[in-house]
C-alpha angles and dihedrals in degrees: 000000000000127000098265091049088048089055091046092054100043096045099034096239133150114254091248093053090048092051094049091051091054098044093048100036096096090061099046099095133120113217133211141150132238130192113258114228120274090019096285094147132271133314123216115234116193115186119190118227119266095265092049092050085053093054093045094053087048089051090054092060099037101040116001094052087063094058124090126264122188119237088236090069111090104168127091092014128123112253095007131089148136091317090062089047093053102034097068092057100043094092099049122093100222131045135192117195119195134175134200115233114235092350105180096039090049090062106088133195093248090055087056091050088051090050094048090050090053100042111020139065097224133135115251094244093051088049090057093044090049088049090051089052098049103035132062122228111235116208098203097054094029086226139115111250137183109252129220102228103044115110091225097052098085088053093051093047093051094051097039088057091058097104094043091050092048094053096045091047089054092053093046092050091058093048098044093252129140116221129190133159130210103190106295092351115098122190126191122182138178141155091223115099124235096011100103094066088064093044089054090054091047091052092050089052093044089058087060096043107051113091090225145056102023101217135169130207119240099236091195091066098046108121131183112192142155142196088276086072137042108281115208124179124182089335096313126112117231106217126210087243090067103254136108117247141187087234132233096276095055093041089052091050092050094049092047092052097044089050090053090047092054086053091049091241100116114103115238096249092053088051090063089047089050091053091053091049088052097047085052089047091054094054092050107030113012090179095060088046089055089049092059089055091053091045101057096024135253098276096050090045092054090050090049095051099038099037 
């Protein structure tokens, strides 16, 4: 059963309708722009139409879930997150933070086809059908690009980085370096002095050497730091005690908002924001989460969390 027949069967479609969906999927996107943080320009968001989103979620389970993801990848995975990304580096003295430039848009349809050829047993026609389903056709570049806004893009990005993650992990093992990646954020740490400079050069060369995807580092976000300085990684603070933390500023904000809530002085839109902050706090520092319960009292805390 090929991919189109698979769709036809699972969604009770005619063969004609299934073929039309696949052959037009790459053009069924709604485009809009949002401002990047700190005024660094605009980011293109390309959201597939509802029926294509449904097929993309189906493709995650039917095809993408069978492709390899390296253990160094911590984003977009059940039961893993930024705490896992940060925690492995908290004990080490030296930290190197790197960032890919235009991560999703740099991943192209042809890169995905190369990845499928290396890591999947799939017919050539089905590989092309899957690529059409998961990538947007960009009229300006006349290429298939991975879109920010498609539900399948995170899963595609994780698996397509497998060979890169594997090569960098192997290098790091031989140099007593810990490596992890959260989407386009890379972290390398060690307690050995003067080894991260060479590691940085290795990563730059690796970006050129891997057959796919063709990525570039964002030099403006390259950071070398150590325990002598404030170490921050994907929004978390790495303490000198070897633990990831929310940080003093975020804790102070949460306490202040929780106190205002207990006095019925917190606006409704900020209540939703506070719930989100507390859910995040629970995943990072459960003891701090419990301290908010004690601070405002069990009854108020239940009202806050249950709405």
